[in-house]
C-alpha positions, -999 to 999 in steps of 0.1 A, spaced: -259 -269 119 -263 -264 156 -255 -293 178 -268 -292 214 -246 -319 228 -217 -328 205 -204 -353 231 -234 -375 224 -225 -380 187 -209 -412 177 -187 -394 152 -179 -358 144 -204 -342 119 -191 -340 84 -188 -306 67 -213 -317 41 -238 -345 43 -255 -346 10 -268 -382 10 -299 -390 31 -325 -415 41 -361 -401 45 -383 -421 68 -420 -417 66 -450 -437 78 -470 -461 57 -504 -448 46 -524 -474 66 -505 -473 99 -523 -463 131 -492 -444 141 -504 -416 118 -530 -407 144 -503 -402 169 -476 -386 148 -496 -369 121 -499 -375 83 -469 -353 76 -444 -369 100 -410 -376 86 -374 -379 97 -343 -375 75 -308 -388 84 -279 -373 65 -246 -390 56 -213 -378 41 -210 -404 14 -234 -426 -6 -216 -457 8 -223 -446 44 -260 -439 35 -264 -473 18 -248 -491 47 -271 -473 72 -301 -481 50 -292 -518 50 -291 -518 88 -324 -499 91 -342 -523 68 -329 -555 83 -355 -572 104 -348 -565 141 -343 -596 163 -371 -585 187 -398 -586 160 -421 -616 159 -421 -637 127 -444 -619 102 -442 -585 119 -433 -556 95 -423 -521 102 -448 -493 97 -422 -470 80 -410 -464 45 -373 -457 38 -364 -436 8 -329 -426 -4 -325 -389 -10 -297 -366 -21 -289 -329 -18 -277 -324 -54 -263 -290 -47 -240 -304 -20 -231 -337 -37 -222 -322 -70 -209 -290 -55 -232 -268 -75 
């Protein structure tokens, strides 16, 4: 992994980060016209507990949203089995 500016990280990168959260756009969102149908982002974590805590924060309704607003993204847990099970 190459890090351009390690001083901007909140914590040092772990040696392995096998647990992830894949973020994609919902099928009917207008953002697909801007970002493309294949846009995705994956955040990796060192433990399943860290991943689950981050997922909880990501899926909690932000205070700046209006009542009834929903995010146009889909969160999906993912795992790199080769790293998590040391295959």
